[in-house]
C-alpha positions in Angstrom: 78.0 -30.6 -100.1 74.6 -30.6 -99.2 72.0 -28.2 -100.4 70.6 -26.0 -97.7 67.2 -26.2 -99.0 67.4 -30.0 -98.9 68.6 -30.1 -95.3 65.9 -27.8 -94.2 63.2 -30.0 -95.8 64.5 -33.1 -94.2 64.2 -31.8 -90.5 61.1 -33.1 -88.6 58.9 -30.2 -87.3 56.2 -30.4 -84.6 52.7 -30.9 -85.8 51.2 -27.5 -85.2 47.5 -27.0 -85.7 46.6 -23.7 -87.2 44.4 -21.4 -85.2 40.8 -22.5 -85.3 41.6 -26.0 -86.6 39.8 -29.0 -85.2 41.9 -31.6 -83.5 41.8 -35.1 -84.8 39.6 -37.5 -82.9 41.2 -38.7 -79.7 44.0 -36.1 -79.7 44.2 -34.4 -76.2 40.6 -35.4 -75.6 40.8 -35.7 -71.9 42.7 -32.6 -71.0 41.1 -30.5 -73.7 37.6 -31.3 -72.6 37.9 -31.3 -68.8 39.7 -28.1 -68.1 37.5 -25.7 -70.2 34.2 -27.4 -68.9 35.2 -26.9 -65.1 36.1 -23.3 -65.6 32.7 -22.6 -67.2 30.8 -24.2 -64.3 32.7 -22.3 -61.7 32.0 -19.0 -63.4 28.4 -19.7 -63.8 27.8 -20.4 -60.1 29.7 -17.3 -59.0 27.6 -15.1 -61.3 24.4 -16.6 -60.0 25.4 -16.0 -56.4 26.3 -12.4 -57.1 23.0 -11.8 -58.9 21.1 -13.4 -56.0 22.8 -11.1 -53.5 22.1 -8.0 -55.6 18.5 -9.1 -56.0 18.1 -9.4 -52.2 19.7 -6.0 -51.6 17.5 -4.4 -54.2 14.3 -6.0 -52.6 15.4 -4.9 -49.1 16.0 -1.3 -50.3 12.6 -1.2 -52.0 10.8 -2.6 -48.9 12.5 0.0 -46.6 11.6 2.8 -49.0 7.9 1.7 -49.2 7.7 1.4 -45.4 9.2 4.8 -44.9 6.8 6.4 -47.3 3.6 4.4 -46.5 2.2 6.8 -43.8 3.0 9.9 -45.8 1.5 8.4 -48.9 -1.7 7.5 -47.1 -2.3 11.1 -46.1 -0.9 12.6 -49.3 -3.3 10.5 -51.3 -6.3 11.9 -49.6 -8.4 14.8 -51.0 -8.7 18.1 -49.1 -12.3 17.2 -48.0 -11.1 13.9 -46.6 -8.3 15.6 -44.7 -10.7 18.1 -43.2 -13.1 15.3 -42.2 -10.3 13.4 -40.6 -9.2 16.5 -38.6 -12.7 17.1 -37.5 -13.0 13.5 -36.3 -9.8 13.9 -34.3 -11.0 17.1 -32.7 -14.4 15.6 -31.8 -12.6 12.7 -30.2 -10.3 15.0 -28.2 -13.4 17.0 -27.0 -15.1 13.8 -25.8 -11.9 12.7 -24.0 -11.7 16.1 -22.3 -15.3 15.8 -21.2 -14.6 12.3 -19.8 -11.5 13.6 -18.0 -13.5 16.4 -16.4 -16.2 14.0 -15.3 -13.7 11.6 -13.7 -12.0 14.5 -12.0 -15.3 15.7 -10.6 -16.2 12.2 -9.4 -12.7 11.9 -7.8 -13.1 15.1 -5.9 -16.6 14.1 -4.6 -15.3 10.8 -3.5 -12.3 12.4 -1.8 -14.5 15.0 -0.1 -16.9 12.3 1.0 -14.1 10.1 2.2 -12.5 12.9 4.2 -15.8 13.7 5.9 -16.5 10.1 6.6 -13.0 9.6 8.0 -13.3 12.6 10.2 -16.7 11.5 11.4 -15.4 8.0 12.1 -12.4 9.4 13.9 -14.6 11.7 16.0 -17.1 8.9 16.7 -14.2 6.6 17.8 -12.9 9.3 20.2 -16.3 9.9 21.7 -16.8 6.1 22.1 -13.4 5.9 23.9 -14.3 8.8 26.2 -17.7 7.4 27.0 -16.1 4.0 27.6 -13.7 5.5 30.1 -16.5 7.3 32.0 -18.8 4.2 31.9 -16.0 1.8 32.8 -16.3 -0.3 29.7 -12.7 0.2 28.5 -9.3 0.3 30.3 -7.9 3.7 31.2 -4.5 5.2 31.9 -3.2 8.6 33.1 -2.1 10.7 36.0 -3.9 10.2 39.2 -3.7 8.9 42.8 -3.7 5.7 44.8 -5.7 5.8 48.0 -5.3 3.4 50.9 -8.1 3.3 53.5 -7.7 1.3 56.7 -10.5 0.3 59.1 -9.0 -1.6 62.0 -12.1 -0.9 64.2 -14.5 -2.1 61.4 -16.6 1.1 61.8 -16.7 2.4 58.3 -19.9 1.9 56.4 -20.8 1.6 52.7 -21.9 5.2 52.9 -18.5 6.3 54.2 -16.8 4.5 51.3 -19.2 6.0 48.8 -18.2 9.4 50.1 -14.6 8.6 49.1 -15.8 7.9 45.6 -18.0 11.0 45.5 -15.2 13.3 46.6 -13.0 11.9 43.8 -15.7 12.4 41.2 -16.4 15.9 42.4 -12.7 16.7 42.1 -12.7 15.6 38.4 -11.7 11.9 38.6 -12.5 10.4 35.1 -12.0 6.7 36.0 -12.1 5.0 39.4 -11.4 1.5 40.5 -12.4 0.4 44.0 -10.6 -2.8 44.9 -11.1 -5.2 42.1 -14.2 -3.5 40.7 -14.7 -0.7 38.2 -16.8 2.2 39.5 -19.5 3.6 37.2 -22.4 6.0 37.6 -24.6 3.1 38.8 -22.2 1.7 41.3 -23.7 1.1 44.8 -22.1 0.7 48.3 -23.9 -1.1 51.1 -23.1 -2.6 54.4 -21.3 -1.7 57.7 -19.3 -3.2 60.5 -16.6 -4.4 58.2 -19.0 -6.2 55.8 -19.3 -3.9 52.9 -20.5 -4.8 49.4 -19.8 -2.9 46.1 -22.3 -3.8 43.4 -23.1 -6.9 45.4 -19.4 -8.0 45.8 -18.0 -8.1 49.3 -14.9 -6.0 49.9 -12.7 -6.0 52.9 -10.3 -3.5 54.5 -7.8 -2.2 53.8 -9.5 -0.7 50.8 -7.5 0.4 47.8 -8.8 3.0 45.4 -7.2 4.1 42.1 -8.4 7.3 40.4 -7.3 9.0 37.2 -7.4 12.8 37.2 -5.3 15.8 38.2 -3.4 14.2 41.1 -3.0 17.3 43.3 -6.7 18.3 43.0 -7.8 14.8 43.9 -5.4 14.7 46.9 -6.7 18.1 48.2 -10.4 17.0 47.8 -9.9 13.9 50.0 -8.1 15.8 52.7 -10.2 19.0 53.1 -11.0 19.8 56.7 -14.1 18.0 57.8 -14.2 15.9 54.7 -14.0 12.2 54.1 -10.4 12.0 55.4 -11.6 13.3 58.8 -14.4 10.8 58.9 -12.0 7.9 58.4 -9.7 9.1 61.1 -12.6 9.7 63.5 -13.6 6.0 62.9 -10.0 5.0 63.9 -8.7 4.4 60.4 -6.3 6.2 58.2 -6.6 7.6 54.7 -3.4 7.9 52.7 -3.1 9.5 49.2 -0.2 8.9 46.9 0.1 11.1 43.8 1.5 9.4 40.7 2.3 10.7 37.2 0.7 7.6 35.7 -1.7 4.9 36.9 -3.5 2.2 35.0 -7.0 0.9 35.4 -7.4 -2.4 33.6 -10.7 -3.6 35.2 -13.7 -3.0 33.1 -17.4 -3.7 33.4 -20.0 -4.7 30.8 -22.4 -2.0 29.5 -25.9 -2.7 30.8 -28.8 -2.4 28.5 -31.5 0.2 29.6 -34.7 -1.5 30.6 -37.0 1.6 30.5 -35.2 4.4 28.9 -35.0 4.8 25.1 -33.3 7.4 22.9 -35.4 10.5 22.4 -35.9 12.1 19.0 
């Protein structure tokens, strides 16, 4: 029979290293060295990344705080005298700006007033020029009026008879007159007889056509008054016909002559 103690002593047991013992050279060298070293590098990189992020966040927070307090710190760091001087400067600047604004507004008003007067003067001058142009025959004209047809089959009407037609129309208020293809003005002249009549040196022949702008009924009445120009034409064997129209157009114009002797008086 075997001794229990002897049996126990003969059993092979694993070679266990006590805690803290150093392993013999070469034992578990590869595994024991690689694994702990890899774990240490990974931890070091992660810690560095975390520290970097925290540092950036802290720097950003400090920058925001400084930026938020910079303006208030600038004024809060000034003395009372400095603040009073700064306020006085701002008030002076505001006063200068108000003066400049008032000056600009006054200039604007003067320019506007001057512009309005100039515009009104120009408008009035343009209207007067148009009116004078109509009377002198230098611009076309349009308006209510009459169309007059004068026949002279016997060729008895003279230049003076035809001038009477124009004078009757003028006396009745005609503002523009066209005789044939010519514009009548204050200096228009009629000459000739026996069917050879000239108007401002241009020969005109019957039947004569006259267009006049004015109050149509008044013009018609003036040409047909008893003993007037209408009667003269009929006595000479001709006929004078007046047609009232709500609108007639005179397109013929004449150049404005330059005075040879007369000058503007002062």
